[in-house]
LOKOL-721079 format. One line per 8 residues: number of its first residue (from 1); for each residue x, y, z of C-alpha. Coordinates in Angstrom, 1 decimal, decimal comma. Example, Ala and Ser with C-alpha at 12.3 -4.5 7.8 and 13.67 -1.06 7.14 Angstrom:
BEGIN
1	12,3/-4,5/7,8  13,7/-1,1/7,1 $
***
This chain:
BEGIN
1	-60,1/18,5/-43,4  -57,7/17,3/-46,1  -54,7/15,0/-45,4  -52,1/17,8/-45,5  -54,0/19,7/-42,8  -54,4/16,6/-40,6  -50,6/15,9/-40,9  -49,7/19,5/-40,0 $
9	-52,0/19,5/-37,0  -50,7/16,2/-35,7  -47,1/17,3/-36,2  -47,7/20,4/-34,2  -49,5/18,4/-31,5  -46,7/15,9/-31,4  -44,0/18,6/-30,9  -46,0/20,2/-28,2 $
17	-46,6/16,8/-26,6  -42,8/16,0/-26,6  -42,1/19,4/-25,0  -44,6/18,8/-22,2  -43,2/15,3/-21,6  -39,6/16,6/-21,4  -40,6/19,3/-18,9  -42,6/16,8/-16,9 $
25	-39,7/14,3/-17,0  -37,3/16,9/-15,5  -39,8/17,7/-12,7  -40,8/14,0/-12,0  -37,6/12,1/-12,6  -37,7/10,2/-9,4  -41,4/9,3/-9,9  -40,6/8,0/-13,4 $
33	-37,8/5,8/-12,1  -40,0/4,3/-9,4  -42,8/3,6/-11,9  -40,4/1,8/-14,2  -40,0/-0,8/-11,4  -43,6/-1,9/-11,9  -44,4/-5,1/-13,8  -46,8/-3,7/-16,4 $
41	-48,6/-6,0/-18,8  -47,0/-6,6/-22,2  -47,7/-4,0/-24,8  -47,7/-4,3/-28,7  -44,5/-2,9/-30,2  -44,6/0,0/-32,6  -46,3/2,6/-30,4  -46,2/6,0/-32,0 $
49	-45,5/9,0/-29,9  -48,6/11,0/-29,2  -50,8/8,4/-31,1  -49,7/5,4/-29,0  -51,4/2,3/-30,5  -54,3/4,0/-32,2  -52,8/3,2/-35,6  -53,2/-0,5/-34,8 $
57	-56,9/-0,3/-34,1  -59,1/-1,6/-36,9  -62,9/-2,2/-36,9  -64,4/-4,0/-35,3  -62,5/-3,1/-32,1  -63,1/-6,4/-30,3  -61,7/-8,2/-33,3  -58,5/-6,2/-33,2 $
65	-58,1/-6,8/-29,4  -58,7/-10,5/-29,9  -55,8/-10,7/-32,5  -53,5/-8,6/-30,3  -54,2/-11,0/-27,3  -53,3/-14,0/-29,4  -49,8/-12,5/-29,9  -49,2/-10,8/-26,6 $
73	-51,2/-12,7/-24,0  -54,4/-12,5/-22,0  -53,5/-9,3/-20,2  -52,0/-6,5/-22,4  -51,7/-2,8/-22,1  -52,4/-0,2/-24,8  -51,8/3,5/-25,1  -54,8/4,9/-27,0 $
81	-53,6/8,4/-27,6  -53,6/10,1/-24,2  -55,5/7,2/-22,5  -54,0/4,1/-20,9  -55,9/0,9/-21,2  -55,5/-2,7/-20,2  -57,3/-5,5/-22,1  -58,3/-8,8/-20,4 $
89	-58,9/-11,8/-22,5  -59,0/-14,8/-20,2  -61,7/-16,2/-17,9  -59,5/-16,3/-14,8  -58,3/-12,7/-15,1  -61,8/-11,5/-15,9  -63,1/-13,2/-12,7  -60,2/-11,6/-10,8 $
97	-61,3/-8,2/-12,0  -64,9/-8,7/-11,0  -64,4/-10,5/-7,7  -61,2/-9,7/-5,9  -60,9/-6,2/-7,5  -64,6/-5,6/-8,1  -64,6/-2,3/-6,0  -61,3/-1,2/-7,6 $
105	-62,8/-1,5/-11,0  -66,3/-0,2/-10,1  -65,7/3,1/-11,8  -66,5/3,8/-15,4  -63,9/5,0/-17,9  -65,7/7,7/-19,9  -64,5/9,5/-23,0  -65,1/13,3/-23,3 $
113	-67,8/12,8/-26,0  -69,6/10,3/-23,7  -69,5/12,9/-20,9  -71,5/15,2/-23,2  -74,1/12,4/-23,9  -74,4/11,1/-20,3  -75,1/14,2/-18,2  -71,4/14,4/-17,2 $
121	-71,5/10,7/-16,3  -74,4/11,1/-13,9  -76,6/8,3/-15,5  -76,8/4,8/-13,9  -74,6/3,1/-16,5  -71,9/5,8/-16,4  -71,8/7,2/-12,9  -68,7/6,8/-10,8 $
129	-68,9/4,3/-7,9  -70,1/6,0/-4,8  -73,3/7,1/-2,9  -75,0/8,6/-6,0  -74,4/5,4/-8,1  -75,5/3,1/-5,2  -78,8/5,1/-4,9  -79,4/4,8/-8,7 $
137	-78,6/1,1/-8,6  -81,0/0,5/-5,7  -83,8/2,3/-7,5  -83,2/0,3/-10,6  -83,1/-3,1/-8,8  -85,9/-2,5/-6,3  -88,2/-0,1/-8,0  -87,9/-0,3/-11,7 $
145	-86,4/-3,7/-12,8  -87,3/-6,0/-9,9  -88,6/-9,5/-10,7  -92,1/-8,4/-9,7  -92,1/-5,4/-12,0  -90,6/-7,4/-14,9  -93,3/-10,0/-14,4  -96,0/-7,3/-14,5 $
153	-94,6/-6,1/-17,8  -95,0/-9,4/-19,5  -98,5/-8,6/-20,7  -97,3/-5,5/-22,5  -94,3/-7,3/-24,0  -96,6/-10,1/-25,3  -99,0/-7,5/-26,8  -96,2/-5,8/-28,7 $
161	-94,8/-9,1/-30,0  -98,4/-10,0/-31,1  -98,5/-6,8/-33,1  -95,2/-7,6/-34,8  -96,4/-11,1/-35,6  -99,7/-9,7/-37,0  -97,8/-7,3/-39,3  -95,5/-10,1/-40,6 $
169	-98,6/-12,3/-41,2  -100,2/-9,4/-43,2  -97,0/-8,8/-45,2  -97,1/-12,5/-46,2  -100,7/-12,2/-47,1  -100,1/-9,1/-49,2  -97,3/-10,9/-51,0  -99,5/-13,8/-51,8 $
177	-96,9/-16,2/-50,4  -93,5/-16,0/-48,7  -92,6/-12,4/-47,9  -89,1/-11,0/-47,8  -88,7/-8,8/-44,7  -86,0/-6,9/-43,0  -86,0/-8,2/-39,4  -83,5/-5,6/-38,1 $
185	-85,9/-2,7/-38,4  -88,9/-4,7/-37,0  -87,0/-6,0/-34,0  -85,6/-2,5/-33,2  -89,1/-1,1/-33,3  -90,4/-3,9/-31,1  -87,6/-3,4/-28,5  -88,0/0,4/-28,4 $
193	-91,8/0,3/-28,2  -91,6/-2,1/-25,3  -89,2/0,1/-23,4  -91,1/3,3/-24,3  -94,3/1,7/-22,9  -92,5/0,7/-19,7  -90,7/4,0/-19,2  -93,6/6,4/-20,1 $
201	-96,7/4,4/-21,0  -96,6/6,1/-24,4  -99,6/4,1/-25,8  -102,3/1,6/-25,1  -102,1/-2,1/-25,6  -101,2/-3,2/-29,1  -104,4/-5,2/-29,3  -106,5/-2,0/-29,1 $
209	-104,9/-0,4/-32,2  -107,1/0,4/-35,1  -106,7/-0,7/-38,7  -105,4/2,7/-39,6  -102,5/2,2/-37,2  -101,3/-0,7/-39,3  -101,2/1,3/-42,5  -97,7/2,7/-41,9 $
217	-96,2/-0,8/-41,3  -94,6/0,2/-38,0  -95,0/-1,0/-34,5  -93,7/2,3/-33,1  -95,7/5,1/-31,4  -95,0/8,7/-32,4  -93,0/9,1/-29,2  -90,9/6,0/-30,0 $
225	-90,3/7,2/-33,6  -89,1/10,5/-32,3  -86,7/8,9/-29,8  -85,3/6,7/-32,6  -84,5/9,8/-34,6  -82,6/11,1/-31,6  -80,7/7,8/-31,1  -79,7/7,9/-34,8 $
233	-78,3/11,4/-34,3  -76,4/10,7/-31,1  -75,0/7,2/-31,5  -72,6/7,9/-34,4  -70,6/10,1/-32,1  -70,3/7,8/-29,1  -66,7/6,5/-28,7  -65,8/7,3/-32,3 $
241	-64,6/10,9/-32,0  -60,8/11,2/-32,6  -60,4/14,0/-30,1  -61,5/11,7/-27,4  -58,1/10,2/-27,6  -56,1/13,2/-28,8  -57,2/16,1/-26,6  -55,2/18,7/-28,5 $
249	-57,4/18,1/-31,6  -60,4/19,6/-29,6  -58,7/22,9/-30,4  -59,1/22,1/-34,1  -62,7/20,8/-34,2  -63,2/22,0/-37,7  -66,1/19,6/-38,2  -67,9/21,1/-35,2 $
257	-68,4/17,7/-33,7  -69,0/19,0/-30,2  -71,8/21,4/-31,4  -73,4/18,5/-33,4  -73,4/16,3/-30,3  -74,8/19,1/-28,1  -77,5/19,8/-30,6  -78,6/16,1/-30,7 $
265	-78,4/15,9/-26,9  -80,5/19,0/-26,5  -83,2/17,5/-28,7  -83,1/14,2/-26,7  -83,4/16,0/-23,4  -86,2/18,2/-24,5  -88,1/15,1/-25,7  -87,5/13,2/-22,4 $
273	-88,6/16,3/-20,4  -91,8/16,4/-22,4  -92,5/12,7/-21,4  -91,8/13,6/-17,8  -94,2/16,6/-17,9  -96,9/14,5/-19,6  -96,6/11,9/-16,8  -96,7/14,6/-14,1 $
281	-99,9/16,0/-15,6  -101,4/12,6/-15,7  -100,6/11,9/-12,1  -101,9/15,3/-11,0  -105,2/14,4/-12,8  -105,4/11,2/-10,8  -104,2/8,9/-13,6  -101,7/6,1/-13,5 $
289	-103,3/3,5/-11,2  -101,4/0,6/-9,8  -99,4/-0,2/-13,0  -97,2/2,9/-12,9  -94,7/3,8/-15,6  -91,1/4,1/-14,6  -91,3/7,9/-14,8  -94,4/7,8/-12,5 $
297	-92,4/5,7/-10,0  -89,5/8,3/-10,1  -91,9/11,2/-9,8  -93,5/9,6/-6,7  -90,0/9,3/-5,2  -89,4/13,0/-6,2  -92,3/14,1/-3,9  -90,6/12,4/-1,0 $
305	-87,0/13,5/-1,7  -87,1/16,4/-4,3  -83,4/17,3/-3,7  -82,4/13,7/-4,8  -84,9/12,9/-7,5  -84,5/16,0/-9,6  -85,9/16,3/-13,1  -82,3/16,1/-14,4 $
313	-81,8/12,8/-12,5  -85,0/11,4/-13,9  -84,1/12,5/-17,4  -80,7/10,8/-17,2  -82,3/7,6/-15,8  -84,8/7,4/-18,7  -82,2/8,1/-21,3  -80,0/5,4/-19,9 $
321	-82,7/2,8/-19,8  -83,9/3,5/-23,3  -80,5/3,9/-24,9  -78,9/0,8/-23,3  -81,8/-1,6/-23,6  -83,1/-1,0/-27,1  -80,2/-1,9/-29,3  -78,9/-4,7/-27,2 $
329	-82,2/-6,6/-27,1  -83,1/-6,2/-30,8  -79,5/-7,1/-31,9  -79,6/-10,3/-29,8  -82,8/-11,5/-31,5  -81,3/-10,6/-34,9  -78,2/-12,6/-34,3  -80,3/-15,6/-33,0 $
337	-82,5/-15,6/-36,1  -79,4/-15,4/-38,3  -77,9/-18,4/-36,5  -81,1/-20,3/-36,9  -81,5/-19,6/-40,6  -78,0/-21,0/-41,1  -78,8/-24,0/-38,9  -82,3/-25,1/-40,0 $
345	-82,1/-28,3/-38,0  -81,9/-26,3/-34,8  -84,8/-24,2/-35,9  -87,0/-27,3/-36,5  -86,0/-28,7/-33,1  -87,0/-25,4/-31,4  -90,3/-25,4/-33,3  -91,0/-28,9/-32,1 $
353	-90,4/-28,0/-28,5  -92,7/-25,0/-28,7  -95,4/-27,0/-30,4  -95,3/-29,7/-27,7  -95,2/-27,2/-24,7  -97,5/-24,4/-26,0  -99,6/-25,9/-28,8  -101,2/-24,0/-31,7 $
361	-104,2/-22,3/-30,1  -102,3/-19,4/-28,5  -99,0/-17,5/-28,8  -96,1/-18,2/-26,5  -96,0/-16,0/-23,4  -93,5/-15,2/-20,6  -94,9/-18,0/-18,4  -93,9/-20,6/-21,0 $
369	-90,2/-19,7/-21,0  -89,2/-21,8/-18,0  -90,5/-24,9/-19,8  -88,8/-24,2/-23,1  -85,3/-25,4/-22,2  -84,0/-25,7/-25,8  -85,1/-22,1/-26,6  -83,2/-20,9/-23,5 $
377	-80,1/-22,9/-24,8  -80,4/-21,1/-28,2  -80,5/-17,7/-26,5  -77,5/-18,6/-24,2  -75,5/-19,9/-27,2  -76,3/-16,7/-29,1  -75,1/-14,5/-26,3  -72,0/-16,6/-26,0 $
385	-71,1/-16,2/-29,7  -72,4/-12,6/-30,1  -72,6/-10,9/-26,7  -74,7/-7,8/-26,6  -71,7/-5,7/-25,6  -68,5/-7,5/-26,8  -66,2/-5,4/-24,5  -68,8/-4,7/-21,9 $
393	-68,7/-1,1/-20,8  -65,2/0,1/-20,0  -64,3/0,2/-16,3  -61,5/2,2/-14,7  -59,2/1,4/-11,8  -59,7/3,6/-8,8  -56,4/2,4/-7,2  -53,2/0,5/-8,1 $
401	-53,8/-3,3/-8,3  -52,6/-6,5/-9,8  -54,3/-8,6/-12,4  -52,8/-11,8/-13,7  -49,6/-10,9/-11,8  -49,2/-7,6/-13,6  -49,4/-4,1/-12,1  -52,3/-2,0/-13,2 $
409	-51,9/1,7/-12,3  -54,7/3,8/-11,0  -56,7/5,5/-13,7  -56,3/2,8/-16,3  -59,3/1,9/-18,4  -60,2/-1,8/-18,2  -61,6/-3,5/-21,4  -62,8/-7,1/-20,8 $
417	-63,1/-8,8/-24,2  -66,0/-11,2/-23,4  -66,3/-11,9/-27,1  -62,9/-13,5/-27,1  -63,3/-15,1/-23,7  -66,6/-16,8/-24,9  -64,7/-18,3/-27,8  -61,6/-19,5/-25,9 $
425	-60,7/-22,9/-27,4  -59,2/-23,9/-24,1  -62,7/-23,7/-22,5  -65,1/-24,4/-25,4  -65,1/-27,3/-27,8  -65,5/-26,0/-31,3  -65,8/-22,5/-29,9  -66,9/-20,9/-33,2 $
433	-69,7/-23,3/-33,9  -73,4/-22,7/-33,0  -74,2/-25,6/-30,6  -77,1/-24,8/-28,2  -76,8/-28,3/-26,7  -73,6/-27,3/-24,9  -75,9/-25,4/-22,4  -78,3/-28,3/-21,9 $
441	-78,5/-30,0/-18,5  -76,1/-27,6/-16,8  -73,1/-28,6/-18,9  -71,8/-25,1/-19,1  -72,3/-24,4/-15,4  -69,2/-22,7/-13,9  -67,8/-21,6/-17,2  -67,3/-17,9/-17,8 $
449	-70,2/-16,5/-19,7  -70,9/-12,9/-18,9  -72,8/-11,1/-21,7  -74,4/-8,8/-19,1  -71,2/-8,3/-17,1  -70,3/-9,4/-13,6  -70,0/-7,9/-10,2  -71,6/-4,8/-8,8 $
457	-71,8/-3,1/-12,3  -73,6/-6,0/-13,9  -76,5/-4,9/-16,1  -79,7/-4,6/-13,9  -81,9/-5,1/-17,0  -80,9/-8,7/-17,6  -84,2/-10,2/-16,6  -86,2/-7,8/-18,7 $
465	-83,9/-8,3/-21,7  -84,1/-12,1/-21,5  -87,9/-12,1/-21,2  -88,3/-9,8/-24,2  -85,8/-11,8/-26,3  -87,4/-15,1/-25,2  -91,0/-14,1/-26,1  -90,0/-12,4/-29,4 $
473	-87,7/-15,2/-30,6  -90,1/-17,9/-29,5  -93,0/-16,2/-31,3  -91,1/-15,9/-34,6  -90,2/-19,6/-34,4  -93,7/-20,7/-33,4  -95,6/-18,8/-36,1  -93,6/-18,8/-39,3 $
481	-91,5/-20,9/-41,6  -88,2/-19,0/-42,2  -85,9/-19,2/-45,2  -82,9/-17,4/-46,6  -83,3/-15,0/-49,5  -82,3/-16,8/-52,7  -81,0/-19,7/-50,5  -77,8/-17,8/-49,8 $
489	-76,3/-18,3/-46,4  -76,8/-15,4/-44,0  -73,8/-13,1/-43,8  -72,5/-13,4/-40,2  -70,0/-10,5/-40,5  -69,8/-8,3/-37,4  -70,2/-4,5/-37,5  -68,7/-1,9/-35,2 $
497	-70,2/-0,3/-32,2  -70,8/-0,8/-28,5  -73,4/-3,4/-29,2  -71,8/-5,3/-32,2  -74,5/-5,0/-34,8  -74,5/-7,2/-37,8  -72,5/-5,8/-40,7  -75,3/-6,7/-43,1 $
505	-78,8/-6,2/-41,6  -80,8/-9,4/-41,6  -83,3/-10,0/-44,3  -85,3/-13,2/-44,3  -88,2/-14,9/-46,1  -91,2/-15,7/-43,9  -94,4/-17,5/-44,5  -97,1/-18,5/-41,9 $
513	-97,0/-22,1/-40,7  -100,0/-23,9/-41,9  -100,7/-25,2/-38,5  -100,8/-21,6/-37,2  -103,1/-20,1/-39,8  -106,2/-20,3/-37,6  -104,6/-18,3/-34,8  -102,8/-15,8/-37,0 $
521	-106,0/-15,0/-38,9  -107,6/-13,9/-35,6  -104,8/-11,5/-34,6 $
***
C-alpha cells in the first residue's frame, strides 16, 4: 500500500470516527459530563484524533514508555488508536496493582491478532480470569510445573545442555583453536528442545544420540525444528498489526494479514495435534511409564473429564507452554553471556565459584545451583537489567479502580514497565550498571524485582526457567574460555518484541578450558 492510499484510508476513517463520536456525544452527554469529573492519569499532549498517541510510539516500546514516564510521571494514560491504556512505572504503584487490585487486573488485554493466535484467548497465559483460567492454573501448578515435576526434569535438562557443550567443544576442535559461534541460535535450540521433550517426549536422552545426529550441528529434534518454523511464521504478527489499534483498517487488509496469521496458526495446530495423537497411541500401547510427558498427563485427565480436557484445550495448553517458555529462557541466557563478556572479571569470579563447588570431573547439574550463590546473583542481575518480558503481559481492569490516586476506568489495558522499574535510580544505586553483588546476602530483599510478574497471574514456569537458565549458563562458564570477536565490546542494544531480544544476536569466541579437556573429550 503506497503512502497516498494510506493517507486516503486514514482520512476516511477519521471522518467516520468523528461522525460516530458526535452521534455518541449527543446520546451520552450526561455520561460524558460525569466521566469528566474523574481524576484520570496525566496523558502526553499532542494526541491525534483517531490515532491517539500511536504516532509517539517508537521501537522498542518499553523504551518509549520509559521516556514518557520521565516527563509525565509514574502513572500515565495513553490512547493507542481505539484502545485506552495506563502505564505504571513505579514500584509502589506496581505493587498496588498486583496486591490491592490483583483481582481487578487479573484479566488479560488481548489484541485482535492475539485472539487469532491464542484460541480466542482460551490459553493459560491469555484466558480471562474466572473458573476456566483457575482450572488451567491449577493444572499448571499442580500437575505440570510443580517442584516435584521440575525436579524430575533436571536429568533431561542436563542431557540437553551436555549435548550443546559437546557441539561447542567439537566446533572448537574443528577450528583448531578458538571458535566463533552464534550463541543465540544454539540457546534457542536448547530451550526449545528441553520444552519439546517435557511437553511431548519427542526424543530420547541426548547422550544416546549417534554420531550422525551431530552432523547437522543442531540440538533440535525434527519436531522441534518444525515448531521453530511455525514460531517464526506466527511471532512477527503478534502485537505488531496496525489494525489491532485501528479497527477500521481491518476493512482494508490489503496485505491479507489475517489470512497469513490463520495459515500459520493452522499449521501450528496441525503440528500440535499430531503430537497429541502420537502420545495417545503411545499410551494405548502401554508406553509412557512413570515419567509422563505433559501431553500424557493431560490425556490422562481427559479420560476422567473429557468435557473439560478437550483436544482443543490440550492443544492450547501445549502451544502456550512452548511459545511462552522458549524465547524467554534462551534470551535470558544470551543477555547474561553478553553481560559477562563485557565484564570479564565477573566471569572469572563465577568460574572460580563453580570450580570450587563442582570441580572438573563432572558437569554442573541442577542440584548444584543452591550452592552457587554468585551464579544466582548473576542471573538475578541479568533479569533486573533485561527482564524476559519488559512490560510483562498486558492486564486489563475488570472494574473502575484507583492506582496512585488516579481513576482507572473499567476496560483499560494495564502496562507495567518492569524494565523501567528495575532501573529506578531512586531504588538502585548505579541502576544501569551490571553489579551481581547487589543481590548477595539478601541485600535486595524487599525491593521490587518482578521479571516473572506478580500476583495470581505470575508466570507458573519460573522454577523451570530458572533451572534451565542456571544449568545452561553455569555449564558455559564452567567449560569454556569466552572472548569477544575482534575484542570489540558486545553491542547491548535492545530489540523489539514481547521478550526484548538483543538487537544484534550474540556472537562469541569460545575455547575449551584446559582444566576441562579431560571431561569434554569424553562427552
